[in-house]
C-alpha positions in Angstrom: 264.5 60.4 -125.9 266.7 63.0 -128.6 267.7 66.0 -127.5 266.4 69.5 -128.8 268.8 71.5 -130.7 269.3 75.1 -129.8 269.7 77.7 -132.9 270.4 81.1 -132.1 269.1 84.2 -134.3 271.0 84.0 -137.2 270.1 80.0 -137.5 273.5 78.6 -136.2 273.2 75.8 -133.7 274.1 76.4 -130.6 275.7 74.0 -127.8 275.3 73.8 -124.2 272.6 73.4 -121.8 269.3 75.0 -121.8 268.8 77.4 -118.8 265.4 77.2 -116.9 263.6 80.5 -116.3 264.2 81.9 -112.8 260.9 81.1 -112.1 260.7 77.2 -112.7 264.1 77.0 -110.2 263.3 75.9 -106.6 265.4 78.5 -104.9 263.0 80.9 -106.3 259.9 79.4 -104.7 262.0 78.7 -101.6 262.2 82.6 -101.6 258.7 82.9 -102.0 257.2 80.6 -99.6 260.3 82.4 -97.2 258.8 85.9 -97.6 255.2 84.8 -97.3 255.8 83.2 -94.3 257.9 86.5 -92.8 254.9 89.1 -93.9 252.6 86.8 -92.8 253.4 86.6 -89.2 253.9 90.2 -88.7 250.2 91.2 -89.6 249.1 88.7 -86.9 250.2 90.8 -84.0 246.9 93.1 -84.0 244.5 93.4 -81.5 240.9 93.3 -81.9 239.2 96.3 -80.1 236.8 95.0 -77.2 233.5 97.1 -77.0 233.4 99.7 -73.9 231.1 98.4 -71.5 229.7 102.4 -71.2 228.5 101.9 -75.3 226.5 99.8 -74.5 224.8 101.6 -71.8 224.7 104.9 -74.3 223.1 102.3 -76.6 220.6 101.8 -74.2 219.6 105.7 -73.2 219.0 106.0 -76.8 216.6 103.2 -77.3 214.7 103.6 -74.0 214.4 107.7 -75.0 213.3 106.6 -78.8 210.7 104.2 -76.8 209.4 106.7 -74.9 210.6 106.1 -71.7 211.6 109.4 -69.5 215.0 108.6 -67.6 217.4 111.2 -66.2 220.7 110.8 -68.0 222.7 111.9 -64.9 221.8 109.4 -62.5 222.3 106.9 -65.6 225.9 108.6 -66.2 226.7 108.2 -62.6 225.4 104.6 -62.7 227.4 103.3 -65.6 230.8 104.9 -64.2 230.2 102.8 -61.1 229.3 99.7 -63.3 232.3 100.3 -65.3 235.0 100.4 -62.5 233.3 97.0 -61.0 233.0 95.5 -64.3 236.7 96.2 -64.6 238.0 94.8 -61.5 235.4 91.8 -62.4 237.3 91.0 -65.7 240.7 91.1 -64.3 239.4 88.0 -62.3 238.2 86.4 -65.4 239.9 84.0 -67.5 241.6 84.7 -71.1 239.2 81.9 -72.4 236.0 82.9 -70.9 237.2 86.7 -72.4 237.9 85.0 -75.9 234.7 83.1 -75.9 232.7 86.2 -74.5 234.3 88.3 -77.9 233.4 85.4 -80.3 229.9 85.3 -78.9 229.6 89.1 -79.2 230.9 88.2 -82.8 228.5 85.8 -83.7 225.4 87.8 -82.0 225.7 90.7 -83.5 227.6 90.2 -87.2 225.3 86.8 -87.8 222.3 87.5 -85.9 222.5 84.0 -84.4 220.3 82.5 -81.4 221.3 82.2 -78.1 221.7 78.4 -78.7 223.2 78.6 -82.0 225.8 81.2 -80.7 226.2 78.5 -77.8 226.6 75.4 -79.5 228.3 77.5 -82.3 231.3 78.3 -79.3 231.2 74.5 -77.7 231.3 72.6 -80.9 234.4 70.3 -82.0 233.9 71.7 -85.7 234.0 75.4 -84.3 235.3 77.4 -81.6 235.8 74.2 -79.3 235.4 76.1 -76.0 234.8 74.7 -72.9 231.3 74.4 -71.5 232.1 76.9 -68.8 233.4 79.5 -70.9 230.7 79.3 -73.6 228.0 79.7 -70.3 229.9 82.7 -69.5 230.0 83.9 -72.4 226.3 83.5 -73.1 225.3 85.1 -69.6 227.5 88.2 -70.3 226.2 88.8 -73.7 224.1 91.9 -73.5 222.0 91.1 -76.8 218.3 91.2 -78.3 217.4 87.7 -79.0 214.5 88.9 -80.5 215.7 91.7 -82.4 218.2 88.9 -83.6 215.2 86.5 -84.7 213.5 89.5 -86.5 216.3 90.2 -88.6 217.0 86.9 -89.4 213.3 86.5 -90.2 213.7 89.7 -92.4 216.4 87.8 -94.0 214.4 85.0 -95.1 211.7 86.9 -96.7 213.8 89.2 -98.8 216.4 86.8 -100.0 214.4 83.4 -100.0 210.6 84.4 -100.3 209.8 82.4 -97.7 206.2 82.9 -95.9 205.9 83.6 -92.3 205.0 80.0 -91.3 207.9 78.6 -93.0 209.9 81.6 -91.7 208.9 80.3 -88.0 209.5 77.1 -88.7 213.1 77.7 -89.7 213.7 80.0 -87.0 212.4 77.3 -84.5 214.1 74.3 -86.0 216.8 72.6 -84.6 218.5 72.1 -87.6 218.4 75.8 -88.4 218.5 79.0 -86.4 217.3 77.5 -82.9 215.6 80.5 -81.8 212.8 79.8 -78.9 209.2 79.8 -79.6 208.7 83.3 -78.4 211.6 84.7 -80.7 210.1 83.7 -83.6 206.8 84.6 -82.7 208.1 87.9 -82.2 209.8 87.9 -85.2 206.9 86.8 -87.6 204.5 89.0 -85.9 207.1 92.3 -86.5 208.1 91.0 -90.0 206.4 93.7 -92.2 207.4 97.0 -89.8 
């Protein structure tokens, strides 16, 4: 292989080594990787905020009032304080894995409108979160989710985005390879689809 000849701006032959640009040198890429690692590890210490237990009670109060139920807010506020303090005492005894499973379950149920079985399967799947069966069951038992409302949200997504018929939506909602809602939840969703 012939050596390349280098010439300066006057056309004179220049003897010497051709220098590589700095970005083609190994020390540059090692430095980049080290800096990315340092900055990447700095951002991972943030804790995700956990929802306050009284927020769920307040939402329930609003929903009940909107549906026409007559409630007394002062007694509910007092009972929510008692529930809050007792749930805090119970939370201290709960293993960290169970709390993590509950947080993940809340995310799946509220952000992705998943079914109860879908959330459970995602928590225990070897390709998903890989929580123990006990932790997943704890999460499911302690979730405060309206599963019928989740089914309705999924049904509306299928109707708007995929133009599916009500029967096709019902089948998709109850399918084991689909959303895995119960028949009752799917029926509710299809009945209220056009509201």
